[in-house]
N, C-alpha and C positions, 0 to 999 in steps of 0.2 A: 545517326549522330545529328544532333539538334544543329540548326543554322545560327550564325551569328549576323543579324540585321543591323545597319546604321540607317536610322529614319530621321530626316530632317522634318521641321514642322510638325513634330510628333505630339504636340500638346493639344491640337485640335484638327477637326476636319478629316481629310483623307489620311493624313500622318498618323492620327491618333487611331482611326479604325484599322489601318494597316498594322499598326503596332499591336493592337488588341488581337488581331487575327492571327498574327504571327506567334504571339504568345499562347493562343489557344492551340496551334499546332505544335507546341512544345519548344519552340525556338527562344533564342535569347536576343532581346532588342535593346541596342543602345540607342535611346529615344532623346534626340538633339532638338532644343528648342531655346529660344531667346528667354522665355518665360518658363522654366522648368517646374516652377511651384504648381502649375496646373496639372503636372504629372503625378502629384504626390499620392493621389489615391491608387494609381496604377501601380506605384513603386511598393506602396504598403501591401497591396493585395498579391503582388507577384514579386517580392524582393530579390528572388534568385534568377528572375528573367528580364526584368525591366530595370535598366540603368539610365538614370537622367544624366544628360550632358548639356550644359549651358553653352550654346554655340550661336553665333551670328554668321550665317552664311556669306555675308558681304566682308567678313574679316578674313581675308585669304591666309594670312599668317596663322591665325587660329585654325583654320581648316586643316592645314598641313600638320599641325602639332596634334590636333584631335584625332585624325586618322591614325598617325604614327602611335598615338597613346593607345587607341583602342586595338590596334593590331598587335601592339606588343604585350597587351593584358590578356587579349582573347586569343591571340595566335593567328587570326584571319578575319577578314570581313567577307561574308558569303554573298550578301545581298545589301546593295546601296539604294536607297529610296530618296531622291531628290523630290521632297513634297512642300518645302518651305515656299510660300508665296503669298502674293496679295494682288488685288485688282486696282485698275485705274481707269477713269473714265475722262475723256476729252478728245475734242477734234484734234485732227492732225496739227493744224495752226495754233490751237490753244495750248498744246502740250509743249512745256518748256524743255530746254536741253537738260536742265537739273532733274526734272521729272522722268525724262526719258532715261537718263543714265542711271538713276536710282533703281528704275524698274529692271535694267538690264543687269544691274549688279545683284539682284535678288534672283532673277530668273535665268540668267545665262552664265555670268561669270562665277558666281557661287557654285552653282552646279557642275560647272566645267572644272573647277579646281578640286571638287570632290571626286569627280570621275578620275581625273589624272592621279589624285593621291591614292585611290583605291586599285587602280589597274596594275601596278608593278606586283601586288600580292596575288591578284587574280590570274595574271599571266603566268606566274610563277607555278601556281597549283593547276593551271588549264581548267579553271571552273570559276563561276561566279555569275551575278546578274546585276543589271544596273536598270532601276525602274525611274523613268522621267515622267512627273506628273505635269503633263501639258493640258490641254483643254480642246474642245471641239473648235476653239478660236486660234488653235495651232494649225488647223487646216482651212479656215475661212475666217472672214472677219466682216465687220459692219461699222457703221457710223458710231464713233466714241470709243472704240476699242482699237485704234491703230497702234498705240504704244504697247498695250497688253498683248495683242495678237503679234506684234513685231517680235516681242521676246519669245513667245512661244513658237513662232515660225523659226526663228534662229535655233532655239533648243532642238526642234525636230529635225532641222536640217543637219546640224552637227551629229545627232544621234544616229541619223540614217547613214552617213558616212562611218560612224563608230561602228555599227554592226558589222559592216563590210570588212572592217579592220580587226575586230576581236572576235567575231563569230567562229572563224577557222581556229581560234585559241581556245575554243570551248566556253566562251563567255556569252551570255545572253544580254539582251537590250530590248525593253519593253517600254513603248510610248503610250500612257494612258490619256485619252481624250475624252474627259467628262463633258455632259452637258450640265444642266441645272442640278446640282446635288446639295442636300441640306447641310451645308458647312457654313463657316463663318466668313467665307471669301468675299461675298457681296457686301458684308458689314465691316470688313477690314481692308479698306482701299483709300485711295486718294482720288481727288478730283481737280481738273484745271479750272482755271478762272475762265468764265463763260464769254463768248462773244455772240451778240444777238443773231447774227446771220445764221448761226448754227442751231438755234433753238428748235426749228422744225425737223432736224435730223438727230443731232445728239441729244437734244432735250428729250426725245422719246426713249433714249437708251438711259438716260440719268433716272427717268421716272421708273423704267422697268427694274434697274438696279435696286432703287430705294424701295419698291413695293415687293420686290421678290425675296427679300431676306427673310428666311425663317419659313417660306412657303414652297420651297423647292421640291419637285417630285422625287428626286433621286435618294436612295438610302446608302449613304456611305459604307455601312457594315456590309451589304450585299456586293458593293463595289470591290471591297477590299478582299472579299472571298473569291471573287472572280479574277482579280489580279493574282492572288496565290495560285489559283488553278491554271491560268494561263502561264506563270512562271514553271510550274511542275510539268506542262505539257511538253511532249516530244517536239511539237510544231508551235513553239511560242511564237505568236504574231508580233511583228514589229510595231503595229498600231492597234490600239483596242479603244474605239470609241465606246462610251458608257451611256445608257439612258436612251429612252425613245428619241428625246430631242437631239442627243448628241449623235446617235446613228443616223437619224434622219437629215441632219445638218450636213454631216460629212459626206453621205452619199448624194445628197441634193447638189452640193457644191461640185463633187466630181463629175456628176452628170452635166452640170451647167457649163463647167470647164471644157468637157469633152465637146460640147454642142457648140461653143464658141470658136474653138480650134477648127472643127470640121467646117464651119461656114467660111474660113479662111484658108483652109488647108491647100487647095490648088494653088492659090496666089503665094501663099507662104513657101510652098515647095519650088515655086518658079523664080526664086532669087538667086540662083547660081549663075556663074558667068556662062554666056552662050557657048555652046561647043564649037 
């Protein structure tokens, strides 16, 4: 039986690539986006498999209503893909409270609301899958990405607990950690007002983001195919870094973290009360 997918951010990037891959597999996709007009070609080509849904994931009341409507009409949601997102560049000090909260609304509170909304049905059926589009920046970070990575760290931490809770109930969770893929992410973001002292550090990140759009090495279609393969596997991983740069960044960060801990290990262990 074909699956029913709910994919946010389905109008572009990974959301669109995952939508196309699910359709190619014979499944039905409720393709959610703020700008559903960008989905017109997919809807016209696959009218029985692609259903556009206008949705802003930061509108929590709309999230609950949308999930209830989709579940009522299709009978279930088998796979939720939280793919809606954008980037932000700014030093920690440069990033305003409003900028930080706005990013958390898109990357944390919206996805959390969607997960809460789909879980009752998945629990009742003892099946389902939740895909969280994170980033290699969900495992490590660098100058200019404190806000962006902060949201992805939060999403990953919540999902790591989630899988402990829902895994025994037959529900899968997959955190996807791409490196640089040819999506609109880098061209669809915001920047903080600049402070001169951070030009040597954050300035390099701003230039990288501006120059990298459209030239990223990663292929979203290949990523989408691997995501589906991982969901179908008996040993679905919790985390799936993608691309040479994504895999290298995550593994390098893990190695560096282990090395730092080991240098301080004996002193860290010696902090208990004396016997």
